Phi, psi and omega in degrees: 000132178283129173267324186223135173219125174249134181228112175059036185284130177231147181206140170221152185279336180226147180300136178067011176265160180302147181289134174283323177230140184223121173054051180275123179222125172190168177224155180228128180281157179301133177085355182277145169259112181248136178246144174252114183253146177172162179290163177304137177086005182276350178111010183300311183296321178297318179299316180295321179293329174293316179297323181277004178068021172284334177230160177243139179292149175281328175217157180089178184230148173237117181252120180245115177053041176088358180247133185267127173047240189281011183276002176247153173297132185304126178081004184298321184247339185241146173230135184244136172251115185285165181298323179257103181303333180301337179290344183247354185246116185211358181274165183298325180230162181300313184296326178292325176295314181296324183275355189305313184297316182284331173294318179297331179275004173102006180287147180292147181303323182296312180292319181299321179297317180296319179294320178297319179295323177296319179293320177296323177296322180300324181259015177058046181224021182298334180290351181264000192308320185264000181280150171285138184304329184291348179267002183273155172283172179301315179294322178294318178298321179298319179293318181293318178299320178295318178299322180295335175275321183297329180297337180277356179053055179290147176276340179231125180253124183247126183230130181255112178047060185295342180260000184298135174065016177264146174286167186305320181292316179296323178297314179299319181295319182290326176295315179297322179295314181294330176296332183277338184280120185258094172197176174291130182232136173241119186234125174262133181195149166255009175274093186290334176292321175300318180297318177301323183283330192249325197272148168270324181219156182223138174249127180262123181254133179218119179052043174081007180230154175285115181275329180188161172215146184194162170294155176280135012272327176048234184290353175297344180256003184259097186299318182297314179298313183298316180297329179293338178247018173084022179239166178239161177303147176305139182298331182295346179282351182251118184305329183275359178233067182293154178293000000 
């Protein structure tokens, strides 16, 4: 069953300005982990925001779980974790941040707190519940931001550069955590080793267009292709550069 289908999607941030994304078409089946790979500035973050309904395409259609474009309640099926967790963390304590969405939807504080604590336990961050978010490390913030999306029970989880700015241990932990989460996942990253570890399929984005798509590993092992779109071979392919 298709969870996501994009057909001829085009987008620009300003009228009469060059398109950031042009003629994007692909589909993702239910339960699949799909990654969007590409160099910085190729349009990955914009594409994810379109899928999460934060932005609307200027042309083309995005069908999510059988509903086209704006015909679904915003966020009904998708939850997005942005590249900068600080953009999602603003409450006095971690548990209040995680519970914000369900509290806003009318859930009682007592029940919301219990659900938030369960979500924090899922991401191995329950010990952070009473801490203020600004005191967390980068890896801790990433986990808390993820918990805040998981409490909403999205059918599609969208993540923008989840390993960005993480130290090696935090990066390994977030990869292991994402491997355990069973839902359709769309992940944008230029971390090709992360893609090797997580993805079933990969879409390569170059200058706002789909350059190729394939099952993993596919073109992730093709040095000539990767260099042509501004990427390098995964470090794990080199014995002297272990992950």
